[in-house]
N, C-alpha and C positions, 0 to 999 in steps of 0.2 A: 410479503410474498414468500411462500415456502417453495423450496426447490422440489420439482416433480421428478423423483428418482425413477418411477415406473416409466414415464415418458422418455427419460434419458436412456433407460435400458432398451426400449423398443427402437429408438433411433440409432443406437450403437449397433444393434443387430442389423439394421438396415444398412449402415455404413460398412459393416463387415461383409455383407452380401454384395454391396456395390463395389467393394474392392476385389471381388472375385473369390472370396474365401467362404468357408462354411461355418457359420456361427454355432453349429451343433457339434463340431468336431471337438475332441477331447481338450485340446489346449485353449479353445475359445469358449467352451460352454458357459463358464462363469464370468467371462470378460465383460459382458454388458452390465452385470450386477456390480462388478468391481469398479468399472469406470463410473457408474452412477454414484457409488459410495464415495469415490475419490472426488468427483465433481461437487458433491454435497459438502465435502470438507474444504476443498480449495477455493470454492466460490461462496463460502459462508457469508462474506461481507455483503453479498447481493441481497441478503434477507433484511438488511437494515439501512435506514437513511443515516446521513451524517449526524443528525440530531439524536437518533437512537443510539448510535455509537458513543456520542458525547455523554449521553445519560448512563450508558453501560459502564463507561470508564471515567466517569466524572467526579470521582472522589478526590477532593482537594483538601488542603490544609490551609485554614485561614491563618494568616500571619499578621502580627502587629508591627513587624519590621517596616521601617520606612525605606523602601527600596530606592536606590540612587536613580534618579531620572536620567542620568547621562548614559545609561546602558552598561555601566560597569558591573551591575548586578544582573547577570544573564545566566540562564540555564541552557546548556548544550549537551545533547546526547548524540554521540557519533556511532556510526557503523551498526545501525540496527539492521539486521539481516531479514529481508522479506523476499517473497517472489510473487509474481502476478502473471496474468495471461493477457496478451495483447488482444484487443477487441477486433482488430482487423483480420488476423489469421488464427486466433485462438492459440497462438504460439507462446511458449514460455518466456517470460522475462526473468532472468536469473542472475546470480552473483550481484544481487541488488542490495545496495547499502544506502540507508537513509540517515541523514543527519537532521535533527530537529533542534531549533533554538527558539527560546522566547524570553522576553523581558517580563519578569513577574510584576504584578501590581500588588494585590493583597492575597491572591490565591496561588498556591503552589500545588502542582499535580505530582503524584508519585512517579518516580522515574520508570517503573515497570509499566505504568499506564501509558506513557508515551510510546513505548515499544508495542504495546497491545493495540493502540490506536493505529499505528503505522501498519501493523500486520493485518488488522481488520479492513482498513481502507484498501489495501493491496489485494484482498481476497474477493475481487470482482473482475469482470471483463473490463479492462482498463486501458487507458493511455498513461504513459509515465507522467506526463504533465498533469493529468487529472489526479493521479495519486497524490502528488505534491500539494495540489490545491485542496483536495479533500482533507489531507492531514492538517494543513494550515487552518482550514475552517473549523475542524473539530477541536484543535488545540485552542483556537480563539474562543470557541463556545465554552470550553471547560475552564480556562484560566481567566477569561474576561480581559485578556490582554490583546490589543490589536497588533502588537509587535511580535511577529512570528516569522521564522525563516525555515524553509525545508530545502535540502539539497539531496538529490537522488542520483546515484551512479548505477548503471545496469548494463548487462548484455542482453540482447534480444535474439532469440533463436530464429525469428523471422528474417534476421540479417546474417546470423552465424551458421545456421543449419540448412537454409534454403536460399533461393534468390542469389544474391551476390556471394554468399558463403564467406564472408569476411569475419573470420573467427576472432580477430583481435579488436573489433569495433566495440566501443563502449559509448553509451549515451548518458549525458549529464543534463539534468534539468534543475532549475531553481524556481522556487516560489517565495516571493518576498512580500511581506505585509507590514504596514505601519512604518516605523522608523527604518527598518531594514531596506525599504525601497529607496530612501533618500540619503541615508548615512552610509557611505561606502566603507568607512573605517569600521563601523559596527559589523557590516557584512563580512569584511575581510577577517575579522576576529573569528567569525563562525567558520568561514571557509578554511582557515588555518594555513 
């Protein structure tokens, strides 16, 4: 599905009018076009399924290493910075940090690919919990490891800038798959 920037431009003009402003005044003339271009960028992930994202960033390295089955051989990438938009208010989720961990089998994914997967999964109208589930699913597809954990910490402008306006509130979500669901010691090593 391609993002329809022309339709976005028309709707933004309508929103500006509904807000009581003139979309043809100097400061707003190009706003519908700029917003449409921004939406095309920040919602890029909506163009792809999880499978397509896995295929896009699915370059792995086949290893002959016999990884320790105890979980002592684990890959953890912390503090991947992404942002997203809440599907309930289209409000920004910001100061978002993602931690991804997996226990390799025979396939190892490049570290930058983990960050790219997190970024693309976030570039959708989302729930924080679904971002974690999407990242975990894509990492599982790419690495063929069922043992994946995702921790996300974020601020939500639907809580900080409107409604309750609690600027210090942070939301934490966890997605645990495979051994991370049952082995709390393993999970605590990821959590730090």
